[in-house]
N, CA, C and O atoms as a GROMACS GRO file, in nm:
protein
  480
    1MET      N    1   0.080  -0.116  -0.006
    1MET     CA    2  -0.006  -0.004   0.003
    1MET      C    3   0.084   0.127  -0.002
    1MET      O    4   0.206   0.123   0.014
    2GLY      N    5   0.017   0.237  -0.024
    2GLY     CA    6   0.100   0.366  -0.045
    2GLY      C    7   0.120   0.440   0.085
    2GLY      O    8   0.090   0.392   0.195
    3LEU      N    9   0.166   0.547   0.067
    3LEU     CA   10   0.168   0.646   0.179
    3LEU      C   11   0.054   0.726   0.202
    3LEU      O   12  -0.030   0.759   0.118
    4PHE      N   13   0.056   0.763   0.344
    4PHE     CA   14  -0.069   0.858   0.369
    4PHE      C   15  -0.022   0.989   0.377
    4PHE      O   16   0.093   1.008   0.418
    5THR      N   17  -0.099   1.090   0.342
    5THR     CA   18  -0.082   1.226   0.382
    5THR      C   19  -0.134   1.223   0.533
    5THR      O   20  -0.194   1.130   0.588
    6LEU      N   21  -0.098   1.346   0.587
    6LEU     CA   22  -0.141   1.360   0.731
    6LEU      C   23  -0.293   1.375   0.726
    6LEU      O   24  -0.360   1.331   0.819
    7ALA      N   25  -0.348   1.432   0.627
    7ALA     CA   26  -0.504   1.446   0.619
    7ALA      C   27  -0.560   1.312   0.600
    7ALA      O   28  -0.657   1.276   0.665
    8GLU      N   29  -0.499   1.231   0.507
    8GLU     CA   30  -0.559   1.099   0.476
    8GLU      C   31  -0.546   1.010   0.615
    8GLU      O   32  -0.646   0.953   0.659
    9ALA      N   33  -0.451   1.003   0.666
    9ALA     CA   34  -0.426   0.942   0.793
    9ALA      C   35  -0.525   0.970   0.901
    9ALA      O   36  -0.577   0.880   0.966
   10ARG      N   37  -0.552   1.107   0.922
   10ARG     CA   38  -0.642   1.144   1.009
   10ARG      C   39  -0.783   1.111   0.980
   10ARG      O   40  -0.857   1.085   1.074
   11ALA      N   41  -0.829   1.108   0.853
   11ALA     CA   42  -0.939   1.067   0.810
   11ALA      C   43  -0.960   0.914   0.826
   11ALA      O   44  -1.066   0.869   0.869
   12GLU      N   45  -0.857   0.838   0.792
   12GLU     CA   46  -0.869   0.695   0.818
   12GLU      C   47  -0.882   0.656   0.947
   12GLU      O   48  -0.956   0.562   0.976
   13LEU      N   49  -0.818   0.718   1.031
   13LEU     CA   50  -0.825   0.701   1.190
   13LEU      C   51  -0.966   0.723   1.222
   13LEU      O   52  -1.024   0.636   1.287
   14THR      N   53  -1.034   0.837   1.181
   14THR     CA   54  -1.167   0.867   1.209
   14THR      C   55  -1.244   0.765   1.173
   14THR      O   56  -1.325   0.723   1.255
   15ARG      N   57  -1.234   0.709   1.048
   15ARG     CA   58  -1.310   0.599   0.988
   15ARG      C   59  -1.294   0.471   1.084
   15ARG      O   60  -1.390   0.398   1.111
   16LEU      N   61  -1.167   0.452   1.131
   16LEU     CA   62  -1.138   0.325   1.200
   16LEU      C   63  -1.177   0.319   1.344
   16LEU      O   64  -1.164   0.220   1.415
   17ARG      N   65  -1.231   0.446   1.384
   17ARG     CA   66  -1.246   0.456   1.544
   17ARG      C   67  -1.348   0.350   1.578
   17ARG      O   68  -1.322   0.282   1.677
   18PRO      N   69  -1.458   0.325   1.513
   18PRO     CA   70  -1.562   0.223   1.565
   18PRO      C   71  -1.487   0.075   1.576
   18PRO      O   72  -1.511  -0.003   1.668
   19VAL      N   73  -1.399   0.050   1.474
   19VAL     CA   74  -1.332  -0.077   1.464
   19VAL      C   75  -1.230  -0.088   1.579
   19VAL      O   76  -1.213  -0.194   1.641
   20LEU      N   77  -1.167   0.022   1.604
   20LEU     CA   78  -1.070   0.025   1.719
   20LEU      C   79  -1.130   0.026   1.852
   20LEU      O   80  -1.066  -0.016   1.948
   21ASP      N   81  -1.254   0.074   1.865
   21ASP     CA   82  -1.331   0.073   1.987
   21ASP      C   83  -1.379  -0.065   2.016
   21ASP      O   84  -1.384  -0.104   2.133
   22GLU      N   85  -1.416  -0.145   1.911
   22GLU     CA   86  -1.459  -0.270   1.918
   22GLU      C   87  -1.345  -0.365   1.966
   22GLU      O   88  -1.361  -0.460   2.042
   23ILE      N   89  -1.232  -0.327   1.912
   23ILE     CA   90  -1.104  -0.411   1.936
   23ILE      C   91  -1.083  -0.404   2.101
   23ILE      O   92  -1.055  -0.501   2.171
   24VAL      N   93  -1.101  -0.282   2.142
   24VAL     CA   94  -1.088  -0.275   2.298
   24VAL      C   95  -1.192  -0.348   2.380
   24VAL      O   96  -1.162  -0.395   2.489
   25VAL      N   97  -1.302  -0.357   2.335
   25VAL     CA   98  -1.418  -0.443   2.407
   25VAL      C   99  -1.384  -0.589   2.403
   25VAL      O  100  -1.377  -0.663   2.501
   26VAL      N  101  -1.360  -0.624   2.263
   26VAL     CA  102  -1.328  -0.775   2.251
   26VAL      C  103  -1.201  -0.818   2.316
   26VAL      O  104  -1.192  -0.932   2.361
   27ARG      N  105  -1.092  -0.725   2.325
   27ARG     CA  106  -0.977  -0.767   2.397
   27ARG      C  107  -1.011  -0.779   2.550
   27ARG      O  108  -0.969  -0.874   2.616
   28ALA      N  109  -1.083  -0.686   2.601
   28ALA     CA  110  -1.127  -0.712   2.748
   28ALA      C  111  -1.204  -0.844   2.761
   28ALA      O  112  -1.178  -0.919   2.855
   29ASP      N  113  -1.293  -0.872   2.673
   29ASP     CA  114  -1.368  -0.999   2.697
   29ASP      C  115  -1.284  -1.111   2.693
   29ASP      O  116  -1.298  -1.209   2.766
   30MET      N  117  -1.171  -1.094   2.582
   30MET     CA  118  -1.088  -1.219   2.571
   30MET      C  119  -0.999  -1.246   2.704
   30MET      O  120  -0.966  -1.358   2.742
   31VAL      N  121  -0.968  -1.130   2.764
   31VAL     CA  122  -0.887  -1.160   2.877
   31VAL      C  123  -0.970  -1.212   2.995
   31VAL      O  124  -0.926  -1.295   3.075
   32GLU      N  125  -1.090  -1.159   2.998
   32GLU     CA  126  -1.178  -1.228   3.122
   32GLU      C  127  -1.222  -1.374   3.076
   32GLU      O  128  -1.230  -1.458   3.165
   33LEU      N  129  -1.249  -1.410   2.953
   33LEU     CA  130  -1.271  -1.536   2.919
   33LEU      C  131  -1.140  -1.643   2.950
   33LEU      O  132  -1.148  -1.748   3.013
   34VAL      N  133  -1.041  -1.598   2.900
   34VAL     CA  134  -0.902  -1.658   2.918
   34VAL      C  135  -0.884  -1.695   3.078
   34VAL      O  136  -0.855  -1.808   3.119
   35ALA      N  137  -0.908  -1.580   3.162
   35ALA     CA  138  -0.885  -1.598   3.302
   35ALA      C  139  -0.996  -1.708   3.364
   35ALA      O  140  -0.964  -1.790   3.450
   36ALA      N  141  -1.121  -1.700   3.313
   36ALA     CA  142  -1.219  -1.789   3.349
   36ALA      C  143  -1.183  -1.936   3.316
   36ALA      O  144  -1.216  -2.025   3.394
   37LEU      N  145  -1.115  -1.962   3.204
   37LEU     CA  146  -1.087  -2.095   3.168
   37LEU      C  147  -0.951  -2.148   3.221
   37LEU      O  148  -0.909  -2.257   3.182
   38THR      N  149  -0.886  -2.075   3.306
   38THR     CA  150  -0.758  -2.117   3.360
   38THR      C  151  -0.806  -2.201   3.480
   38THR      O  152  -0.914  -2.178   3.534
   39PRO      N  153  -0.728  -2.291   3.519
   39PRO     CA  154  -0.763  -2.376   3.631
   39PRO      C  155  -0.786  -2.297   3.756
   39PRO      O  156  -0.701  -2.213   3.785
   40GLY      N  157  -0.891  -2.314   3.832
   40GLY     CA  158  -0.920  -2.226   3.948
   40GLY      C  159  -0.967  -2.093   3.914
   40GLY      O  160  -0.985  -2.010   4.002
   41GLY      N  161  -0.990  -2.064   3.781
   41GLY     CA  162  -1.046  -1.932   3.736
   41GLY      C  163  -1.190  -1.913   3.778
   41GLY      O  164  -1.266  -2.009   3.793
   42GLU      N  165  -1.229  -1.783   3.798
   42GLU     CA  166  -1.354  -1.762   3.839
   42GLU      C  167  -1.450  -1.757   3.707
   42GLU      O  168  -1.418  -1.686   3.612
   43PRO      N  169  -1.574  -1.838   3.706
   43PRO     CA  170  -1.651  -1.834   3.591
   43PRO      C  171  -1.691  -1.694   3.542
   43PRO      O  172  -1.708  -1.604   3.625
   44SER      N  173  -1.707  -1.673   3.421
   44SER     CA  174  -1.743  -1.544   3.364
   44SER      C  175  -1.887  -1.550   3.305
   44SER      O  176  -1.929  -1.648   3.244
   45PRO      N  177  -1.953  -1.445   3.327
   45PRO     CA  178  -2.082  -1.437   3.262
   45PRO      C  179  -2.080  -1.437   3.112
   45PRO      O  180  -2.178  -1.466   3.045
   46LEU      N  181  -1.956  -1.401   3.060
   46LEU     CA  182  -1.942  -1.404   2.914
   46LEU      C  183  -1.956  -1.528   2.865
   46LEU      O  184  -1.999  -1.536   2.750
   47GLY      N  185  -1.928  -1.640   2.929
   47GLY     CA  186  -1.927  -1.774   2.874
   47GLY      C  187  -1.807  -1.851   2.901
   47GLY      O  188  -1.740  -1.828   3.002
   48GLY      N  189  -1.773  -1.950   2.810
   48GLY     CA  190  -1.655  -2.030   2.830
   48GLY      C  191  -1.580  -2.048   2.692
   48GLY      O  192  -1.567  -1.954   2.613
   49LEU      N  193  -1.537  -2.165   2.670
   49LEU     CA  194  -1.457  -2.190   2.558
   49LEU      C  195  -1.517  -2.142   2.416
   49LEU      O  196  -1.448  -2.081   2.335
   50PRO      N  197  -1.634  -2.172   2.395
   50PRO     CA  198  -1.684  -2.138   2.264
   50PRO      C  199  -1.689  -1.994   2.251
   50PRO      O  200  -1.668  -1.942   2.142
   51GLU      N  201  -1.718  -1.921   2.362
   51GLU     CA  202  -1.720  -1.776   2.354
   51GLU      C  203  -1.575  -1.714   2.341
   51GLU      O  204  -1.554  -1.608   2.282
   52ARG      N  205  -1.482  -1.784   2.400
   52ARG     CA  206  -1.339  -1.735   2.386
   52ARG      C  207  -1.295  -1.757   2.251
   52ARG      O  208  -1.220  -1.673   2.202
   53LYS      N  209  -1.328  -1.856   2.184
   53LYS     CA  210  -1.297  -1.896   2.045
   53LYS      C  211  -1.366  -1.776   1.960
   53LYS      O  212  -1.299  -1.711   1.880
   54ALA      N  213  -1.486  -1.755   1.979
   54ALA     CA  214  -1.563  -1.665   1.901
   54ALA      C  215  -1.500  -1.516   1.916
   54ALA      O  216  -1.486  -1.445   1.817
   55ALA      N  217  -1.466  -1.478   2.036
   55ALA     CA  218  -1.403  -1.359   2.054
   55ALA      C  219  -1.256  -1.351   1.993
   55ALA      O  220  -1.215  -1.240   1.960
   56GLU      N  221  -1.176  -1.462   1.978
   56GLU     CA  222  -1.050  -1.466   1.914
   56GLU      C  223  -1.068  -1.438   1.775
   56GLU      O  224  -0.994  -1.359   1.717
   57ALA      N  225  -1.178  -1.507   1.710
   57ALA     CA  226  -1.196  -1.499   1.562
   57ALA      C  227  -1.243  -1.369   1.535
   57ALA      O  228  -1.205  -1.320   1.428
   58ARG      N  229  -1.332  -1.287   1.622
   58ARG     CA  230  -1.371  -1.158   1.600
   58ARG      C  231  -1.255  -1.057   1.603
   58ARG      O  232  -1.242  -0.963   1.524
   59LEU      N  233  -1.168  -1.090   1.712
   59LEU     CA  234  -1.050  -0.999   1.722
   59LEU      C  235  -0.968  -1.006   1.600
   59LEU      O  236  -0.928  -0.902   1.546
   60ASN      N  237  -0.940  -1.125   1.552
   60ASN     CA  238  -0.856  -1.144   1.432
   60ASN      C  239  -0.926  -1.082   1.302
   60ASN      O  240  -0.850  -1.042   1.213
   61GLU      N  241  -1.053  -1.072   1.286
   61GLU     CA  242  -1.120  -1.011   1.179
   61GLU      C  243  -1.114  -0.845   1.183
   61GLU      O  244  -1.103  -0.774   1.084
   62LEU      N  245  -1.122  -0.803   1.312
   62LEU     CA  246  -1.107  -0.661   1.335
   62LEU      C  247  -0.968  -0.608   1.305
   62LEU      O  248  -0.953  -0.502   1.244
   63MET      N  249  -0.862  -0.684   1.349
   63MET     CA  250  -0.712  -0.661   1.321
   63MET      C  251  -0.704  -0.666   1.166
   63MET      O  252  -0.642  -0.574   1.112
   64THR      N  253  -0.753  -0.750   1.098
   64THR     CA  254  -0.742  -0.770   0.959
   64THR      C  255  -0.790  -0.634   0.892
   64THR      O  256  -0.725  -0.568   0.811
   65GLU      N  257  -0.906  -0.607   0.937
   65GLU     CA  258  -0.974  -0.481   0.873
   65GLU      C  259  -0.889  -0.348   0.892
   65GLU      O  260  -0.887  -0.259   0.806
   66VAL      N  261  -0.824  -0.344   1.004
   66VAL     CA  262  -0.732  -0.218   1.038
   66VAL      C  263  -0.604  -0.240   0.928
   66VAL      O  264  -0.560  -0.146   0.862
   67GLN      N  265  -0.558  -0.356   0.921
   67GLN     CA  266  -0.438  -0.373   0.837
   67GLN      C  267  -0.472  -0.363   0.672
   67GLN      O  268  -0.384  -0.327   0.593
   68GLN      N  269  -0.586  -0.394   0.636
   68GLN     CA  270  -0.614  -0.377   0.506
   68GLN      C  271  -0.647  -0.238   0.457
   68GLN      O  272  -0.674  -0.217   0.338
   69THR      N  273  -0.644  -0.136   0.553
   69THR     CA  274  -0.644   0.007   0.506
   69THR      C  275  -0.497   0.057   0.470
   69THR      O  276  -0.479   0.167   0.417
   70GLY      N  277  -0.400  -0.024   0.500
   70GLY     CA  278  -0.260   0.027   0.484
   70GLY      C  279  -0.193   0.070   0.606
   70GLY      O  280  -0.071   0.088   0.605
   71ALA      N  281  -0.270   0.091   0.722
   71ALA     CA  282  -0.222   0.124   0.844
   71ALA      C  283  -0.157  -0.005   0.905
   71ALA      O  284  -0.196  -0.117   0.874
   72ASP      N  285  -0.066   0.014   0.986
   72ASP     CA  286  -0.003  -0.097   1.048
   72ASP      C  287  -0.044  -0.107   1.187
   72ASP      O  288  -0.014  -0.013   1.261
   73LEU      N  289  -0.109  -0.207   1.236
   73LEU     CA  290  -0.151  -0.234   1.382
   73LEU      C  291  -0.032  -0.283   1.447
   73LEU      O  292   0.001  -0.400   1.430
   74LYS      N  293   0.043  -0.196   1.529
   74LYS     CA  294   0.170  -0.248   1.588
   74LYS      C  295   0.144  -0.317   1.725
   74LYS      O  296   0.227  -0.396   1.770
   75GLY      N  297   0.013  -0.283   1.801
   75GLY     CA  298  -0.002  -0.351   1.919
   75GLY      C  299  -0.141  -0.325   1.953
   75GLY      O  300  -0.213  -0.236   1.908
   76ILE      N  301  -0.175  -0.427   2.050
   76ILE     CA  302  -0.333  -0.420   2.075
   76ILE      C  303  -0.362  -0.401   2.219
   76ILE      O  304  -0.479  -0.392   2.258
   77ALA      N  305  -0.248  -0.394   2.308
   77ALA     CA  306  -0.273  -0.360   2.443
   77ALA      C  307  -0.167  -0.292   2.496
   77ALA      O  308  -0.079  -0.354   2.555
   78PRO      N  309  -0.163  -0.166   2.485
   78PRO     CA  310  -0.263  -0.076   2.423
   78PRO      C  311  -0.257  -0.082   2.270
   78PRO      O  312  -0.158  -0.123   2.210
   79LEU      N  313  -0.361  -0.041   2.213
   79LEU     CA  314  -0.375  -0.020   2.066
   79LEU      C  315  -0.267   0.078   2.019
   79LEU      O  316  -0.249   0.187   2.073
   80LEU      N  317  -0.200   0.034   1.920
   80LEU     CA  318  -0.100   0.125   1.860
   80LEU      C  319  -0.116   0.110   1.706
   80LEU      O  320  -0.112  -0.002   1.655
   81VAL      N  321  -0.134   0.228   1.630
   81VAL     CA  322  -0.153   0.216   1.489
   81VAL      C  323  -0.064   0.321   1.429
   81VAL      O  324  -0.066   0.438   1.466
   82ASP      N  325   0.025   0.269   1.324
   82ASP     CA  326   0.106   0.348   1.255
   82ASP      C  327   0.053   0.362   1.109
   82ASP      O  328  -0.010   0.271   1.054
   83PHE      N  329   0.081   0.483   1.048
   83PHE     CA  330   0.032   0.508   0.916
   83PHE      C  331   0.170   0.559   0.832
   83PHE      O  332   0.228   0.664   0.860
   84PRO      N  333   0.206   0.481   0.742
   84PRO     CA  334   0.332   0.505   0.666
   84PRO      C  335   0.308   0.650   0.599
   84PRO      O  336   0.200   0.674   0.544
   85ALA      N  337   0.406   0.741   0.606
   85ALA     CA  338   0.408   0.879   0.541
   85ALA      C  339   0.539   0.916   0.515
   85ALA      O  340   0.637   0.842   0.524
   86GLU      N  341   0.535   1.043   0.479
   86GLU     CA  342   0.661   1.114   0.470
   86GLU      C  343   0.653   1.248   0.513
   86GLU      O  344   0.550   1.312   0.491
   87LEU      N  345   0.758   1.305   0.579
   87LEU     CA  346   0.754   1.443   0.635
   87LEU      C  347   0.880   1.514   0.588
   87LEU      O  348   0.990   1.479   0.630
   88ASP      N  349   0.864   1.616   0.499
   88ASP     CA  350   0.984   1.674   0.448
   88ASP      C  351   1.079   1.584   0.369
   88ASP      O  352   1.201   1.598   0.363
   89GLY      N  353   1.004   1.489   0.310
   89GLY     CA  354   1.095   1.378   0.214
   89GLY      C  355   1.151   1.260   0.304
   89GLY      O  356   1.216   1.172   0.247
   90VAL      N  357   1.130   1.251   0.442
   90VAL     CA  358   1.182   1.161   0.528
   90VAL      C  359   1.076   1.059   0.546
   90VAL      O  360   0.965   1.102   0.580
   91PRO      N  361   1.091   0.931   0.528
   91PRO     CA  362   0.995   0.825   0.566
   91PRO      C  363   0.979   0.841   0.724
   91PRO      O  364   1.070   0.863   0.805
   92VAL      N  365   0.847   0.824   0.749
   92VAL     CA  366   0.794   0.827   0.895
   92VAL      C  367   0.678   0.751   0.893
   92VAL      O  368   0.621   0.712   0.791
   93LEU      N  369   0.637   0.726   1.029
   93LEU     CA  370   0.512   0.659   1.058
   93LEU      C  371   0.446   0.768   1.157
   93LEU      O  372   0.499   0.809   1.261
   94LEU      N  373   0.316   0.810   1.103
   94LEU     CA  374   0.228   0.882   1.186
   94LEU      C  375   0.164   0.786   1.288
   94LEU      O  376   0.094   0.695   1.244
   95CYS      N  377   0.181   0.797   1.411
   95CYS     CA  378   0.157   0.719   1.511
   95CYS      C  379   0.045   0.766   1.611
   95CYS      O  380   0.038   0.877   1.664
   96TRP      N  381  -0.048   0.652   1.629
   96TRP     CA  382  -0.172   0.689   1.711
   96TRP      C  383  -0.161   0.583   1.826
   96TRP      O  384  -0.143   0.467   1.789
   97LEU      N  385  -0.169   0.606   1.947
   97LEU     CA  386  -0.177   0.540   2.058
   97LEU      C  387  -0.315   0.542   2.134
   97LEU      O  388  -0.368   0.649   2.163
   98GLU      N  389  -0.370   0.423   2.164
   98GLU     CA  390  -0.500   0.428   2.237
   98GLU      C  391  -0.501   0.530   2.358
   98GLU      O  392  -0.410   0.540   2.440
   99GLY      N  393  -0.616   0.604   2.355
   99GLY     CA  394  -0.646   0.697   2.456
   99GLY      C  395  -0.604   0.840   2.399
   99GLY      O  396  -0.635   0.940   2.465
  100GLU      N  397  -0.539   0.852   2.286
  100GLU     CA  398  -0.500   0.996   2.232
  100GLU      C  399  -0.641   1.024   2.147
  100GLU      O  400  -0.710   0.941   2.087
  101PRO      N  401  -0.661   1.160   2.162
  101PRO     CA  402  -0.776   1.199   2.101
  101PRO      C  403  -0.779   1.220   1.947
  101PRO      O  404  -0.882   1.223   1.880
  102GLU      N  405  -0.642   1.235   1.896
  102GLU     CA  406  -0.613   1.261   1.759
  102GLU      C  407  -0.484   1.199   1.720
  102GLU      O  408  -0.406   1.151   1.802
  103LEU      N  409  -0.463   1.203   1.583
  103LEU     CA  410  -0.323   1.181   1.541
  103LEU      C  411  -0.227   1.281   1.549
  103LEU      O  412  -0.226   1.368   1.463
  104ALA      N  413  -0.143   1.283   1.642
  104ALA     CA  414  -0.064   1.410   1.658
  104ALA      C  415   0.080   1.376   1.674
  104ALA      O  416   0.154   1.468   1.710
  105TRP      N  417   0.132   1.255   1.653
  105TRP     CA  418   0.267   1.212   1.682
  105TRP      C  419   0.315   1.130   1.546
  105TRP      O  420   0.237   1.079   1.466
  106TYR      N  421   0.446   1.128   1.537
  106TYR     CA  422   0.532   1.062   1.435
  106TYR      C  423   0.654   1.007   1.496
  106TYR      O  424   0.701   1.042   1.605
  107HIS      N  425   0.703   0.913   1.414
  107HIS     CA  426   0.843   0.890   1.454
  107HIS      C  427   0.916   0.842   1.304
  107HIS      O  428   0.847   0.810   1.208
  108ARG      N  429   1.038   0.843   1.301
  108ARG     CA  430   1.111   0.797   1.186
  108ARG      C  431   1.104   0.655   1.178
  108ARG      O  432   1.113   0.593   1.284
  109THR      N  433   1.089   0.594   1.074
  109THR     CA  434   1.072   0.435   1.053
  109THR      C  435   1.174   0.355   1.132
  109THR      O  436   1.136   0.253   1.189
  110GLY      N  437   1.293   0.392   1.140
  110GLY     CA  438   1.381   0.320   1.212
  110GLY      C  439   1.394   0.337   1.344
  110GLY      O  440   1.468   0.262   1.407
  111LEU      N  441   1.327   0.436   1.403
  111LEU     CA  442   1.331   0.458   1.558
  111LEU      C  443   1.234   0.403   1.636
  111LEU      O  444   1.259   0.391   1.755
  112GLY      N  445   1.119   0.363   1.592
  112GLY     CA  446   1.015   0.307   1.665
  112GLY      C  447   0.949   0.406   1.764
  112GLY      O  448   0.972   0.527   1.759
  113PHE      N  449   0.865   0.350   1.857
  113PHE     CA  450   0.777   0.434   1.946
  113PHE      C  451   0.873   0.510   2.041
  113PHE      O  452   0.824   0.614   2.085
  114ALA      N  453   0.994   0.481   2.082
  114ALA     CA  454   1.071   0.559   2.158
  114ALA      C  455   1.115   0.690   2.095
  114ALA      O  456   1.148   0.788   2.162
  115GLY      N  457   1.113   0.686   1.965
  115GLY     CA  458   1.139   0.802   1.884
  115GLY      C  459   1.036   0.895   1.851
  115GLY      O  460   1.049   0.986   1.769
  116ARG      N  461   0.918   0.865   1.929
  116ARG     CA  462   0.791   0.963   1.887
  116ARG      C  463   0.821   1.104   1.918
  116ARG      O  464   0.888   1.143   2.014
  117ARG      N  465   0.762   1.181   1.823
  117ARG     CA  466   0.768   1.338   1.844
  117ARG      C  467   0.633   1.380   1.799
  117ARG      O  468   0.564   1.314   1.721
  118PRO      N  469   0.594   1.505   1.857
  118PRO     CA  470   0.470   1.571   1.816
  118PRO      C  471   0.488   1.605   1.659
  118PRO      O  472   0.595   1.626   1.603
  119LEU      N  473   0.380   1.605   1.610
  119LEU     CA  474   0.379   1.637   1.469
  119LEU      C  475   0.388   1.804   1.461
  119LEU      O  476   0.323   1.877   1.536
  120PRO      N  477   0.474   1.849   1.362
  120PRO     CA  478   0.486   1.999   1.346
  120PRO      C  479   0.366   2.067   1.304
  120PRO      O  480   0.367   2.189   1.288
   0.00000   0.00000   0.00000
């Protein structure tokens, strides 16, 4: 896939917000179901093994939906989404982290999350 402009990445993030919000819910459900299924785990009103398998399948579908946009889902706990772009001719990743209200950070491709800087 190609590069995103900042405007395109922000629009895509807005479009993806319902998907990302659902990932958060399904992720929490998965954690609860896995805990319930461990020996000695407290039963969950969410169900058991069939529900865990269904949640896992749904999580995979949602993650694939994000990836198909050209964005890169780098993590799900917390959610971390990168959008390939260029700033002043330099390859960067426009970087959104769960809980941030908007896409406002970037990092050079070789630096990773630790190299995040606010967008100019």
